C-alpha positions in Angstrom: 13.2 -50.2 -20.6 10.4 -52.4 -19.2 6.4 -51.6 -19.5 5.5 -49.9 -16.1 3.7 -52.0 -13.6 2.0 -49.3 -11.4 1.1 -46.9 -13.8 -1.7 -47.1 -16.5 -3.7 -45.1 -18.8 -7.3 -44.7 -18.1 -8.0 -42.2 -20.9 -6.1 -41.7 -24.3 -5.9 -38.1 -25.7 -6.1 -37.5 -29.3 -3.7 -35.0 -29.2 -0.1 -35.3 -30.8 3.0 -33.6 -29.3 3.1 -31.6 -32.5 -0.2 -29.7 -31.1 1.5 -29.0 -27.7 3.7 -26.0 -26.5 7.0 -26.8 -24.8 7.1 -25.3 -21.1 10.1 -25.9 -19.3 10.6 -29.7 -19.1 6.9 -30.3 -19.7 4.2 -29.2 -22.3 1.3 -26.9 -22.3 -2.0 -27.8 -23.9 -4.3 -24.7 -25.0 -7.0 -26.5 -25.9 -7.3 -27.9 -22.2 -5.8 -25.2 -20.5 -3.5 -27.4 -18.7 0.4 -28.7 -18.2 1.0 -32.1 -19.5 3.9 -33.8 -17.5 6.6 -35.5 -20.0 7.6 -38.6 -18.4 9.6 -40.0 -21.5 12.7 -41.6 -20.7 12.1 -41.7 -16.7 12.3 -44.7 -14.5 8.9 -45.7 -13.0 10.3 -45.0 -9.3 11.1 -41.5 -10.3 7.9 -41.0 -12.0 5.9 -42.0 -8.5 8.2 -39.9 -6.4 7.6 -36.7 -8.7 3.8 -37.1 -8.0 3.0 -35.0 -5.0 -0.8 -35.9 -4.4 -1.7 -39.4 -5.1 -5.6 -39.0 -5.1 -6.2 -36.8 -8.2 -6.1 -37.7 -11.8 -2.9 -36.7 -13.8 -2.0 -35.9 -17.7 1.0 -37.1 -18.9 3.3 -38.0 -22.1 4.8 -41.7 -22.0 6.7 -43.9 -24.3 3.8 -45.9 -26.1 5.6 -49.3 -25.4 6.1 -48.7 -21.7 2.7 -47.8 -20.5 -0.6 -50.2 -21.0 -4.2 -48.7 -21.4 -6.9 -49.9 -19.0 -10.1 -48.0 -20.1 -12.5 -47.0 -17.1 -15.9 -47.6 -17.5 -17.6 -45.4 -20.3 -19.2 -42.9 -17.9 -16.0 -42.5 -16.1 -14.1 -41.9 -19.5 -16.7 -38.9 -20.1 -16.0 -37.7 -16.5 -12.4 -37.5 -17.2 -12.7 -36.2 -20.8 -14.8 -33.6 -19.4 -12.4 -32.6 -16.6 -10.0 -32.1 -19.2 -11.8 -30.0 -21.3 -13.0 -27.8 -18.2 -9.2 -27.1 -17.4 -9.5 -28.9 -14.3 -5.7 -29.2 -13.7 -4.0 -31.3 -10.6 -2.0 -28.6 -10.0 -3.2 -25.6 -7.7 -4.2 -22.5 -9.5 -1.3 -20.4 -8.4 1.2 -23.0 -9.7 -0.5 -23.5 -12.9 -0.9 -19.6 -13.7 3.0 -19.5 -13.2 3.7 -22.4 -15.7 1.2 -20.9 -17.9 2.7 -17.6 -18.1 6.4 -19.3 -19.0 4.7 -21.3 -21.5 3.2 -18.3 -23.4 5.7 -15.8 -22.4 8.7 -17.4 -22.1 10.8 -20.0 -23.7 8.2 -21.9 -25.5 10.6 -23.7 -28.2 12.7 -25.4 -25.5 12.3 -29.2 -25.3 14.0 -31.7 -22.9 17.4 -32.9 -24.0 16.8 -35.6 -26.5 13.0 -35.2 -26.8 11.4 -34.2 -30.1 8.0 -32.8 -30.9 7.3 -35.5 -33.7 4.8 -37.7 -31.7 4.7 -40.1 -34.7 8.5 -41.4 -35.0 8.6 -41.1 -31.3 5.8 -43.5 -30.5 4.4 -41.3 -27.7 1.1 -41.6 -25.8 -0.6 -38.8 -24.3 -3.4 -39.3 -21.5 -4.9 -39.3 -18.3 -3.2 -42.0 -16.0 -3.6 -43.4 -12.6 -0.9 -45.2 -10.6 -0.6 -47.6 -7.4 2.1 -47.6 -4.7 2.7 -49.3 -1.5 2.5 -47.3 1.9 6.0 -46.1 2.7 7.6 -45.1 6.0 9.4 -41.9 6.2 13.2 -42.8 5.2 11.9 -46.6 3.9 11.1 -49.6 5.6 14.6 -50.2 6.7 14.5 -46.8 8.9 11.3 -48.3 10.7 13.3 -51.3 11.2 16.2 -49.4 12.9 13.6 -47.4 14.9 12.4 -50.5 16.4 15.8 -52.3 17.0 17.5 -49.0 18.6 14.5 -48.5 21.3 13.7 -52.2 22.0 15.4 -52.9 25.5 17.4 -55.9 25.8 15.7 -58.9 26.7 17.0 -62.4 28.1 14.8 -65.5 27.0 15.8 -69.3 27.4 13.7 -70.1 23.9 13.0 -68.3 20.9 9.7 -65.9 21.2 8.0 -64.2 18.7 5.5 -60.9 19.3 3.1 -60.0 16.5 1.5 -56.4 16.5 -1.2 -55.5 14.0 -1.4 -52.1 12.9 -3.2 -50.2 10.2 -2.0 -47.1 7.8 -4.8 -44.8 7.1 -5.8 -42.8 3.9 -3.9 -39.9 5.1 -0.8 -41.9 6.0 -1.6 -41.7 9.8 -0.6 -45.1 11.6 -3.6 -46.1 13.9 -4.9 -49.5 15.8 -1.5 -50.7 16.9 -2.6 -53.8 19.0 -0.8 -56.8 20.1 -2.3 -60.0 18.2 0.3 -62.7 19.5 2.1 -62.5 22.9 5.7 -63.3 22.9 8.2 -61.9 25.7 6.1 -59.7 27.8 8.5 -57.0 27.7 8.9 -56.9 24.2 5.1 -57.0 23.8 4.6 -53.7 25.7 7.5 -52.1 24.2 6.7 -53.0 20.6 2.9 -51.7 20.8 4.3 -48.5 22.2 7.3 -48.0 19.6 4.7 -48.7 16.8 2.6 -46.1 18.1 5.2 -43.4 18.4 6.6 -44.1 15.1 6.6 -41.4 12.2 3.6 -40.9 9.9 3.7 -43.1 6.6 3.1 -42.1 2.9 -0.4 -43.8 2.4 -0.7 -46.7 -0.2 -2.4 -45.9 -3.7 -4.3 -48.1 -5.9 -5.4 -46.7 -9.0 -4.8 -43.4 -8.1 -7.0 -43.7 -5.0 -5.6 -43.7 -1.4 -6.0 -47.1 0.5 -6.5 -48.4 3.9 -3.5 -51.0 4.5 -3.2 -53.2 7.7 0.4 -54.8 8.5 1.7 -57.3 11.1 5.2 -56.6 12.7 6.5 -59.7 14.1 9.5 -59.4 16.3 11.4 -62.6 17.3 13.7 -62.9 20.0 16.2 -65.7 20.2 18.0 -67.4 23.1 21.1 -65.8 22.0 20.1 -62.4 22.2 19.4 -61.6 18.6 16.4 -59.7 17.1 14.5 -60.4 13.9 12.0 -57.9 12.6 9.3 -58.3 9.8 6.6 -56.2 8.5 4.0 -58.0 6.4 0.9 -56.5 4.8 -2.1 -58.5 5.3 -4.7 -56.2 3.7 -5.7 -53.1 1.7 -9.3 -51.3 1.4 -9.9 -49.0 -1.3 -11.2 -45.7 -0.2 -15.0 -44.9 -0.9 
């Protein structure tokens, strides 16, 4: 498997897998009082999809040859280490309590199929990680294109014309500031701005584990033959403060 492109460690944990307790398909660390997610053998896309909130740190177990270590500034590493020591888990307290109970009172010896507790032979890395991901429309960008094509009325033009609408995906995934930046056909211009404003909420972009503001240009090109081509292009990203 290839090395991850959008996930990297910011803090390496000195613990080995032998010091953790199996908890369902993941692991429990008594020293940190937290659940450690086991991502060995998973594709990067699967890992990103499994993470519900992108604005918090996570702790995981990875195949050592698949993840890079990008250390934070010294003060941030101390904050990360302190958070782990204090048991500030990325899970909410109710879910964490349930998993901890399962770890201590349930099947604490069961391990993922194919997984082993020998951290040396399996060359694993345990640590705090951050990840990056592009904004995503509900159902994928192709569904966004379908939404526009399905609802754009038929337009007859004598020559090819292109309309460009700029819009922004906020840190919470809301689509805002849809505005016309290049006029094409008058009917398409008005419809495109309206349809983009009415589209579903997006999943926000993430850079180094932090939500970002992302600007896009949506270009709709209509030809004299009646065909419609749609292209959405990212033009900028701003990391949240």
